[in-house]
N, CA, C and O atoms as CSV, one atom per row, in Angstrom:
chain,resi,resn,atom,element,x,y,z
A,1,UNK,N,N,107.274,96.670,51.571
A,1,UNK,CA,C,105.986,97.183,52.176
A,1,UNK,C,C,105.076,96.348,52.243
A,1,UNK,O,O,104.701,95.691,51.272
A,2,UNK,N,N,104.514,96.244,53.597
A,2,UNK,CA,C,103.399,95.224,53.683
A,2,UNK,C,C,102.039,95.450,53.170
A,2,UNK,O,O,101.776,96.588,52.783
A,3,UNK,N,N,101.200,94.602,53.112
A,3,UNK,CA,C,99.799,94.579,52.485
A,3,UNK,C,C,99.061,95.992,53.189
A,3,UNK,O,O,98.533,96.939,52.607
A,4,UNK,N,N,99.220,95.771,54.512
A,4,UNK,CA,C,98.516,96.857,55.205
A,4,UNK,C,C,98.878,98.231,54.923
A,4,UNK,O,O,97.992,99.086,54.934
A,5,UNK,N,N,100.175,98.566,54.652
A,5,UNK,CA,C,100.691,99.780,54.198
A,5,UNK,C,C,100.279,100.281,52.726
A,5,UNK,O,O,100.478,101.414,52.287
A,6,UNK,N,N,99.723,99.315,52.117
A,6,UNK,CA,C,99.478,99.463,50.621
A,6,UNK,C,C,97.671,99.796,50.527
A,6,UNK,O,O,97.107,100.090,49.474
A,7,UNK,N,N,97.065,99.684,51.702
A,7,UNK,CA,C,95.574,99.529,51.598
A,7,UNK,C,C,95.104,100.223,52.790
A,7,UNK,O,O,95.729,100.091,53.843
A,8,UNK,N,N,93.919,101.051,52.714
A,8,UNK,CA,C,93.389,101.280,54.033
A,8,UNK,C,C,92.594,100.091,54.622
A,8,UNK,O,O,92.682,100.017,55.847
A,9,UNK,N,N,91.964,99.305,54.122
A,9,UNK,CA,C,91.298,98.173,54.662
A,9,UNK,C,C,92.049,96.925,54.570
A,9,UNK,O,O,92.614,96.550,53.543
A,10,UNK,N,N,92.034,96.206,55.835
A,10,UNK,CA,C,92.741,95.080,55.560
A,10,UNK,C,C,92.110,93.942,56.573
A,10,UNK,O,O,91.149,94.167,57.309
A,11,UNK,N,N,92.789,92.719,56.493
A,11,UNK,CA,C,92.247,91.565,57.236
A,11,UNK,C,C,92.339,91.785,58.796
A,11,UNK,O,O,93.373,92.225,59.300
A,12,UNK,N,N,91.328,91.493,59.476
A,12,UNK,CA,C,91.508,91.584,60.843
A,12,UNK,C,C,92.734,90.912,61.639
A,12,UNK,O,O,92.948,89.728,61.381
A,13,UNK,N,N,93.408,91.434,62.410
A,13,UNK,CA,C,94.411,91.018,62.942
A,13,UNK,C,C,94.081,90.344,64.726
A,13,UNK,O,O,94.878,89.812,65.498
A,14,UNK,N,N,92.773,90.611,64.885
A,14,UNK,CA,C,92.331,89.955,66.000
A,14,UNK,C,C,92.963,90.524,67.427
A,14,UNK,O,O,93.154,89.836,68.429
A,15,UNK,N,N,93.253,91.981,67.280
A,15,UNK,CA,C,93.807,92.524,68.603
A,15,UNK,C,C,92.915,92.614,69.703
A,15,UNK,O,O,93.173,92.403,70.888
A,16,UNK,N,N,91.610,93.020,69.078
A,16,UNK,CA,C,90.406,93.043,70.367
A,16,UNK,C,C,90.202,94.673,70.553
A,16,UNK,O,O,89.242,95.080,71.208
A,17,UNK,N,N,91.048,95.494,70.013
A,17,UNK,CA,C,90.941,96.972,70.340
A,17,UNK,C,C,89.653,97.424,69.997
A,17,UNK,O,O,89.135,98.281,70.712
A,18,UNK,N,N,89.017,96.958,68.957
A,18,UNK,CA,C,87.650,97.376,68.469
A,18,UNK,C,C,86.520,97.168,69.883
A,18,UNK,O,O,85.795,97.959,70.486
A,19,UNK,N,N,86.756,95.955,70.002
A,19,UNK,CA,C,85.948,95.301,71.010
A,19,UNK,C,C,86.053,95.907,72.525
A,19,UNK,O,O,85.180,95.800,73.386
A,20,UNK,N,N,87.268,96.544,72.657
A,20,UNK,CA,C,87.504,97.028,73.984
A,20,UNK,C,C,87.094,98.366,74.029
A,20,UNK,O,O,86.709,98.812,75.110
A,21,UNK,N,N,87.114,99.184,72.892
A,21,UNK,CA,C,86.445,100.486,72.908
A,21,UNK,C,C,85.191,100.608,72.269
A,21,UNK,O,O,84.540,101.561,72.696
A,22,UNK,N,N,84.597,99.886,71.303
A,22,UNK,CA,C,83.248,100.069,70.769
A,22,UNK,C,C,82.120,99.504,71.612
A,22,UNK,O,O,82.289,98.494,72.295
A,23,UNK,N,N,81.004,100.141,71.563
A,23,UNK,CA,C,79.966,99.478,72.407
A,23,UNK,C,C,78.687,99.271,71.390
A,23,UNK,O,O,77.950,100.223,71.134
A,24,UNK,N,N,78.529,98.319,70.979
A,24,UNK,CA,C,77.321,97.897,69.916
A,24,UNK,C,C,76.225,98.422,70.480
A,24,UNK,O,O,75.965,98.188,71.660
A,25,UNK,N,N,75.403,99.237,69.668
A,25,UNK,CA,C,74.169,99.805,69.676
A,25,UNK,C,C,73.177,98.727,69.138
A,25,UNK,O,O,73.481,98.222,68.058
A,26,UNK,N,N,72.146,98.351,69.688
A,26,UNK,CA,C,71.194,97.385,69.285
A,26,UNK,C,C,69.673,97.710,69.194
A,26,UNK,O,O,69.202,98.132,70.251
A,27,UNK,N,N,68.935,97.616,68.299
A,27,UNK,CA,C,67.739,97.548,68.188
A,27,UNK,C,C,67.088,96.357,68.978
A,27,UNK,O,O,67.664,95.280,69.136
A,28,UNK,N,N,65.828,96.649,69.464
A,28,UNK,CA,C,65.283,95.409,70.456
A,28,UNK,C,C,65.012,94.285,69.691
A,28,UNK,O,O,64.996,93.237,70.337
A,29,UNK,N,N,64.771,94.188,68.371
A,29,UNK,CA,C,64.680,93.070,67.606
A,29,UNK,C,C,65.873,92.177,67.339
A,29,UNK,O,O,65.914,90.953,67.212
A,30,UNK,N,N,66.810,93.062,67.288
A,30,UNK,CA,C,68.376,92.537,67.242
A,30,UNK,C,C,68.730,91.925,68.479
A,30,UNK,O,O,69.332,90.852,68.512
A,31,UNK,N,N,68.385,92.555,69.500
A,31,UNK,CA,C,68.790,92.131,70.850
A,31,UNK,C,C,67.826,90.794,71.405
A,31,UNK,O,O,68.262,89.984,72.223
A,32,UNK,N,N,66.673,90.731,70.908
A,32,UNK,CA,C,65.759,89.559,70.894
A,32,UNK,C,C,66.417,88.268,70.245
A,32,UNK,O,O,66.557,87.216,70.869
A,33,UNK,N,N,66.858,88.482,68.753
A,33,UNK,CA,C,67.516,87.665,68.254
A,33,UNK,C,C,68.813,86.730,68.869
A,33,UNK,O,O,69.032,85.522,68.956
A,34,UNK,N,N,69.507,87.914,69.225
A,34,UNK,CA,C,70.951,87.469,70.170
A,34,UNK,C,C,70.426,86.593,71.366
A,34,UNK,O,O,70.889,85.515,71.740
A,35,UNK,N,N,69.351,87.294,71.889
A,35,UNK,CA,C,68.855,86.557,73.199
A,35,UNK,C,C,68.544,85.067,72.977
A,35,UNK,O,O,68.947,84.151,73.695
A,36,UNK,N,N,67.683,84.939,71.757
A,36,UNK,CA,C,67.182,83.710,71.386
A,36,UNK,C,C,68.356,82.751,71.040
A,36,UNK,O,O,68.182,81.539,71.162
A,37,UNK,N,N,69.464,83.219,70.641
A,37,UNK,CA,C,70.623,82.114,70.403
A,37,UNK,C,C,71.467,81.866,71.788
A,37,UNK,O,O,72.308,80.975,71.903
A,38,UNK,N,N,71.156,82.678,72.690
A,38,UNK,CA,C,71.882,82.331,74.014
A,38,UNK,C,C,70.682,81.688,74.952
A,38,UNK,O,O,70.842,81.515,76.160
A,39,UNK,N,N,69.402,81.338,74.223
A,39,UNK,CA,C,68.419,80.839,75.091
A,39,UNK,C,C,67.878,81.564,76.213
A,39,UNK,O,O,67.483,80.989,77.227
A,40,UNK,N,N,67.849,82.883,76.046
A,40,UNK,CA,C,67.410,83.942,77.049
A,40,UNK,C,C,66.243,84.359,76.605
A,40,UNK,O,O,65.952,84.219,75.416
A,41,UNK,N,N,65.453,84.896,77.436
A,41,UNK,CA,C,64.362,85.943,77.198
A,41,UNK,C,C,65.017,87.156,76.970
A,41,UNK,O,O,66.157,87.317,77.406
A,42,UNK,N,N,64.331,88.195,76.223
A,42,UNK,CA,C,64.678,89.506,76.122
A,42,UNK,C,C,64.941,90.238,77.554
A,42,UNK,O,O,65.966,90.881,77.782
A,43,UNK,N,N,64.085,90.092,78.310
A,43,UNK,CA,C,64.586,90.664,79.799
A,43,UNK,C,C,65.604,90.203,80.485
A,43,UNK,O,O,66.346,90.975,81.091
A,44,UNK,N,N,65.812,88.660,80.485
A,44,UNK,CA,C,66.890,88.394,80.849
A,44,UNK,C,C,68.409,88.570,80.127
A,44,UNK,O,O,69.492,88.482,80.706
A,45,UNK,N,N,68.204,88.810,78.882
A,45,UNK,CA,C,69.400,89.288,78.097
A,45,UNK,C,C,69.464,90.759,78.740
A,45,UNK,O,O,70.605,91.171,78.948
A,46,UNK,N,N,68.545,91.492,79.038
A,46,UNK,CA,C,68.738,92.912,78.917
A,46,UNK,C,C,69.603,92.856,80.387
A,46,UNK,O,O,70.722,93.351,80.524
A,47,UNK,N,N,68.960,92.257,81.293
A,47,UNK,CA,C,69.649,92.237,82.728
A,47,UNK,C,C,70.962,91.840,82.671
A,47,UNK,O,O,71.773,92.532,83.287
A,48,UNK,N,N,71.347,90.890,82.076
A,48,UNK,CA,C,72.851,90.133,82.009
A,48,UNK,C,C,73.667,91.112,81.046
A,48,UNK,O,O,74.796,91.366,81.465
A,49,UNK,N,N,73.306,91.720,79.819
A,49,UNK,CA,C,74.235,92.286,78.766
A,49,UNK,C,C,74.007,93.433,78.412
A,49,UNK,O,O,74.863,94.017,77.747
A,50,UNK,N,N,72.773,94.088,78.758
A,50,UNK,CA,C,72.682,95.610,78.385
A,50,UNK,C,C,73.319,96.574,79.651
A,50,UNK,O,O,73.288,96.305,80.852
A,51,UNK,N,N,73.870,97.714,79.030
A,51,UNK,CA,C,74.321,98.707,79.740
A,51,UNK,C,C,73.362,99.438,80.309
A,51,UNK,O,O,72.504,100.068,79.691
A,52,UNK,N,N,73.514,99.358,81.786
A,52,UNK,CA,C,72.180,100.067,82.694
A,52,UNK,C,C,72.346,101.504,82.528
A,52,UNK,O,O,71.355,102.172,82.821
A,53,UNK,N,N,73.321,102.092,82.146
A,53,UNK,CA,C,73.481,103.527,81.997
A,53,UNK,C,C,72.746,103.861,80.687
A,53,UNK,O,O,72.705,105.059,80.408
A,54,UNK,N,N,72.263,103.151,79.989
A,54,UNK,CA,C,71.402,103.305,78.656
A,54,UNK,C,C,69.945,103.133,78.811
A,54,UNK,O,O,69.603,101.996,78.485
A,55,UNK,N,N,69.048,103.830,79.173
A,55,UNK,CA,C,67.841,103.529,79.685
A,55,UNK,C,C,66.915,103.524,78.514
A,55,UNK,O,O,65.779,103.964,78.689
A,56,UNK,N,N,67.310,103.026,77.203
A,56,UNK,CA,C,66.385,103.066,76.014
A,56,UNK,C,C,65.574,102.027,76.278
A,56,UNK,O,O,65.880,101.056,76.970
A,57,UNK,N,N,64.136,102.283,75.527
A,57,UNK,CA,C,63.216,101.331,75.379
A,57,UNK,C,C,63.135,100.636,74.143
A,57,UNK,O,O,62.634,99.517,74.028
A,58,UNK,N,N,63.641,101.319,73.197
A,58,UNK,CA,C,63.608,100.730,71.644
A,58,UNK,C,C,65.176,100.199,71.391
A,58,UNK,O,O,65.471,99.323,70.578
A,59,UNK,N,N,66.093,100.889,72.226
A,59,UNK,CA,C,67.251,100.283,71.897
A,59,UNK,C,C,68.300,100.242,73.143
A,59,UNK,O,O,68.224,100.959,74.142
A,60,UNK,N,N,69.186,99.366,72.910
A,60,UNK,CA,C,70.217,99.373,74.004
A,60,UNK,C,C,71.558,99.263,73.512
A,60,UNK,O,O,71.824,99.058,72.328
A,61,UNK,N,N,72.415,99.403,74.444
A,61,UNK,CA,C,73.981,99.232,74.449
A,61,UNK,C,C,74.513,98.073,75.127
A,61,UNK,O,O,74.311,97.883,76.326
A,62,UNK,N,N,75.275,97.190,74.303
A,62,UNK,CA,C,75.945,96.154,74.976
A,62,UNK,C,C,76.865,96.468,76.308
A,62,UNK,O,O,77.538,97.494,76.205
A,63,UNK,N,N,76.965,95.902,77.264
A,63,UNK,CA,C,77.693,96.333,78.548
A,63,UNK,C,C,78.913,95.847,78.173
A,63,UNK,O,O,79.124,94.910,77.403
A,64,UNK,N,N,79.901,96.691,78.894
A,64,UNK,CA,C,81.293,96.426,78.717
A,64,UNK,C,C,81.705,96.172,80.126
A,64,UNK,O,O,81.205,96.823,81.044
A,65,UNK,N,N,82.668,95.176,80.345
A,65,UNK,CA,C,83.440,94.987,81.742
A,65,UNK,C,C,84.845,95.689,81.705
A,65,UNK,O,O,85.187,96.555,80.900
A,66,UNK,N,N,85.551,95.190,82.662
A,66,UNK,CA,C,87.045,95.844,82.632
A,66,UNK,C,C,87.816,95.699,81.505
A,66,UNK,O,O,88.749,96.477,81.305
A,67,UNK,N,N,87.456,94.461,80.438
A,67,UNK,CA,C,88.479,94.610,79.275
A,67,UNK,C,C,87.722,94.891,77.927
A,67,UNK,O,O,88.224,94.835,76.804
A,68,UNK,N,N,86.433,95.200,78.240
A,68,UNK,CA,C,85.685,95.797,76.956
A,68,UNK,C,C,84.423,94.981,76.891
A,68,UNK,O,O,83.898,94.446,77.867
A,69,UNK,N,N,84.014,94.936,75.732
A,69,UNK,CA,C,82.742,94.220,75.473
A,69,UNK,C,C,82.396,92.777,76.306
A,69,UNK,O,O,83.229,91.871,76.331
A,70,UNK,N,N,81.220,92.675,76.914
A,70,UNK,CA,C,81.205,91.456,77.754
A,70,UNK,C,C,81.305,90.279,76.853
A,70,UNK,O,O,81.634,89.244,77.433
A,71,UNK,N,N,81.108,90.192,75.622
A,71,UNK,CA,C,81.321,88.960,74.630
A,71,UNK,C,C,82.781,88.969,74.184
A,71,UNK,O,O,83.065,88.191,73.274
A,72,UNK,N,N,83.756,89.741,74.694
A,72,UNK,CA,C,85.106,89.427,74.116
A,72,UNK,C,C,85.862,88.641,75.079
A,72,UNK,O,O,85.878,88.779,76.302
A,73,UNK,N,N,86.581,87.668,74.250
A,73,UNK,CA,C,87.210,86.612,74.778
A,73,UNK,C,C,88.470,86.551,74.284
A,73,UNK,O,O,88.907,87.374,73.479
A,74,UNK,N,N,89.125,85.573,74.738
A,74,UNK,CA,C,90.656,85.638,74.365
A,74,UNK,C,C,90.755,84.145,73.945
A,74,UNK,O,O,90.100,83.254,74.486
A,75,UNK,N,N,91.612,83.960,72.956
A,75,UNK,CA,C,91.738,82.385,72.393
A,75,UNK,C,C,93.374,82.154,72.336
A,75,UNK,O,O,94.103,82.670,73.184
A,76,UNK,N,N,93.883,81.341,71.272
A,76,UNK,CA,C,95.322,80.935,71.311
A,76,UNK,C,C,96.062,82.028,71.127
A,76,UNK,O,O,95.614,82.925,70.413
A,77,UNK,N,N,97.093,82.128,71.624
A,77,UNK,CA,C,98.123,83.333,71.611
A,77,UNK,C,C,97.437,84.592,71.894
A,77,UNK,O,O,97.754,85.574,71.222
A,78,UNK,N,N,96.549,84.695,72.789
A,78,UNK,CA,C,95.892,85.699,73.459
A,78,UNK,C,C,95.156,86.544,72.060
A,78,UNK,O,O,95.038,87.766,72.155
A,79,UNK,N,N,94.825,86.059,71.181
A,79,UNK,CA,C,94.266,86.553,70.131
A,79,UNK,C,C,92.601,86.630,70.553
A,79,UNK,O,O,92.026,85.751,71.194
A,80,UNK,N,N,91.971,87.880,70.044
A,80,UNK,CA,C,90.578,88.201,70.573
A,80,UNK,C,C,89.517,87.431,69.841
A,80,UNK,O,O,89.614,87.250,68.627
A,81,UNK,N,N,88.394,86.921,70.621
A,81,UNK,CA,C,87.541,86.309,69.706
A,81,UNK,C,C,86.149,86.881,70.546
A,81,UNK,O,O,86.032,87.350,71.678
A,82,UNK,N,N,85.222,86.637,69.528
A,82,UNK,CA,C,83.654,87.002,69.981
A,82,UNK,C,C,83.164,85.873,70.444
A,82,UNK,O,O,83.281,84.933,69.658
A,83,UNK,N,N,82.588,85.609,71.584
A,83,UNK,CA,C,81.977,84.406,71.958
A,83,UNK,C,C,80.487,84.202,71.451
A,83,UNK,O,O,79.788,83.205,71.631
A,84,UNK,N,N,80.130,85.462,70.722
A,84,UNK,CA,C,78.672,85.240,70.019
A,84,UNK,C,C,79.052,85.632,68.576
A,84,UNK,O,O,78.262,86.322,67.931
A,85,UNK,N,N,80.471,85.141,67.918
A,85,UNK,CA,C,80.693,85.405,66.699
A,85,UNK,C,C,79.618,85.008,65.572
A,85,UNK,O,O,79.383,85.739,64.610
A,86,UNK,N,N,79.035,83.858,65.779
A,86,UNK,CA,C,78.252,83.485,64.738
A,86,UNK,C,C,76.894,84.421,64.752
A,86,UNK,O,O,76.217,84.498,63.727
A,87,UNK,N,N,76.589,84.997,65.726
A,87,UNK,CA,C,75.154,85.680,65.646
A,87,UNK,C,C,75.564,87.263,66.273
A,87,UNK,O,O,74.687,88.012,66.704
A,88,UNK,N,N,76.732,87.564,66.256
A,88,UNK,CA,C,77.062,88.855,66.854
A,88,UNK,C,C,76.321,89.908,66.119
A,88,UNK,O,O,75.868,89.707,64.992
A,89,UNK,N,N,76.170,91.269,66.890
A,89,UNK,CA,C,75.535,92.334,66.406
A,89,UNK,C,C,75.719,92.737,64.958
A,89,UNK,O,O,76.853,92.554,64.516
A,90,UNK,N,N,74.748,93.291,64.073
A,90,UNK,CA,C,75.262,93.850,62.793
A,90,UNK,C,C,76.149,94.822,63.040
A,90,UNK,O,O,77.130,94.765,62.299
A,91,UNK,N,N,76.152,95.803,63.917
A,91,UNK,CA,C,77.325,96.818,63.867
A,91,UNK,C,C,78.563,96.181,64.118
A,91,UNK,O,O,79.512,96.759,63.588
A,92,UNK,N,N,78.859,95.094,64.811
A,92,UNK,CA,C,79.989,94.375,64.816
A,92,UNK,C,C,80.412,93.613,63.470
A,92,UNK,O,O,81.569,93.592,63.050
A,93,UNK,N,N,79.380,93.024,62.884
A,93,UNK,CA,C,79.691,92.606,61.169
A,93,UNK,C,C,79.870,93.508,60.243
A,93,UNK,O,O,80.450,93.263,59.185
A,94,UNK,N,N,79.263,94.927,60.637
A,94,UNK,CA,C,79.695,95.801,59.649
A,94,UNK,C,C,81.154,96.475,59.650
A,94,UNK,O,O,81.739,96.941,58.673
A,95,UNK,N,N,81.627,96.413,61.046
A,95,UNK,CA,C,82.986,96.845,61.235
A,95,UNK,C,C,84.034,96.438,60.218
A,95,UNK,O,O,84.391,95.268,60.085
A,96,UNK,N,N,84.395,97.196,59.682
A,96,UNK,CA,C,85.714,96.895,58.888
A,96,UNK,C,C,87.141,97.447,59.244
A,96,UNK,O,O,87.397,98.650,59.191
A,97,UNK,N,N,88.111,96.428,59.632
A,97,UNK,CA,C,89.516,96.800,60.124
A,97,UNK,C,C,89.994,97.661,58.866
A,97,UNK,O,O,89.865,97.314,57.692
A,98,UNK,N,N,90.567,98.841,59.325
A,98,UNK,CA,C,90.767,99.856,58.568
A,98,UNK,C,C,91.919,100.796,59.375
A,98,UNK,O,O,91.810,100.920,60.595
A,99,UNK,N,N,92.951,101.408,58.700
A,99,UNK,CA,C,93.957,102.362,59.082
A,99,UNK,C,C,93.207,103.642,59.349
A,99,UNK,O,O,93.856,104.523,59.914
A,100,UNK,N,N,92.056,103.874,59.067
A,100,UNK,CA,C,91.286,105.188,59.625
A,100,UNK,C,C,90.835,104.768,61.145
A,100,UNK,O,O,90.641,105.716,61.906
A,101,UNK,N,N,90.705,103.851,61.506
A,101,UNK,CA,C,90.232,103.494,63.017
A,101,UNK,C,C,91.339,103.351,63.711
A,101,UNK,O,O,92.162,102.448,63.559
A,102,UNK,N,N,91.396,104.434,64.662
A,102,UNK,CA,C,92.423,104.425,65.967
A,102,UNK,C,C,92.740,103.170,66.333
A,102,UNK,O,O,93.856,102.672,66.181
A,103,UNK,N,N,91.596,102.522,66.916
A,103,UNK,CA,C,91.779,101.201,67.368
A,103,UNK,C,C,92.583,100.241,66.493
A,103,UNK,O,O,93.369,99.490,67.070
A,104,UNK,N,N,92.485,100.189,65.314
A,104,UNK,CA,C,93.186,99.214,64.305
A,104,UNK,C,C,94.755,99.833,64.400
A,104,UNK,O,O,95.701,99.068,64.589
A,105,UNK,N,N,94.914,101.069,64.272
A,105,UNK,CA,C,96.288,101.526,64.129
A,105,UNK,C,C,97.202,101.145,65.288
A,105,UNK,O,O,98.373,100.777,65.190
A,106,UNK,N,N,96.412,101.304,66.510
A,106,UNK,CA,C,96.920,100.903,67.903
A,106,UNK,C,C,97.299,99.444,67.913
A,106,UNK,O,O,98.366,99.040,68.375
A,107,UNK,N,N,96.271,98.589,67.322
A,107,UNK,CA,C,96.633,97.162,67.435
A,107,UNK,C,C,97.621,96.607,66.479
A,107,UNK,O,O,98.054,95.464,66.624
A,108,UNK,N,N,98.047,97.489,65.366
A,108,UNK,CA,C,99.201,96.984,64.616
A,108,UNK,C,C,100.537,96.983,65.247
A,108,UNK,O,O,101.505,96.321,64.874
A,109,UNK,N,N,100.472,97.892,66.359
A,109,UNK,CA,C,101.618,98.314,67.162
A,109,UNK,C,C,102.323,97.089,67.824
A,109,UNK,O,O,101.699,96.351,68.586
A,110,UNK,N,N,103.617,96.890,67.521
A,110,UNK,CA,C,104.215,95.557,68.220
A,110,UNK,C,C,104.184,95.837,69.883
A,110,UNK,O,O,104.588,94.973,70.661
């Protein structure tokens, strides 16, 4: 039996399913922090990366493209990688790979 079968929470396998389905919700102060790391103003960040369908004044959703989160990239062996990993949203940092998540269960399929 593998470690994954023995525990509900496991080490991320970098399938990218969570980033393909999950749309992080940001408070504007967090959006400002990420914008600063990208050398953008908050307005520039919102124009480039905010989901236009969410007209929030105090919060925003990160935009998705055809593959998922706008910050989802692919690395060696097609493993997913976050292009803003070092300063990604708190919602993403808090996400724990687990068998309770449909995305993780699907990502474990061969």
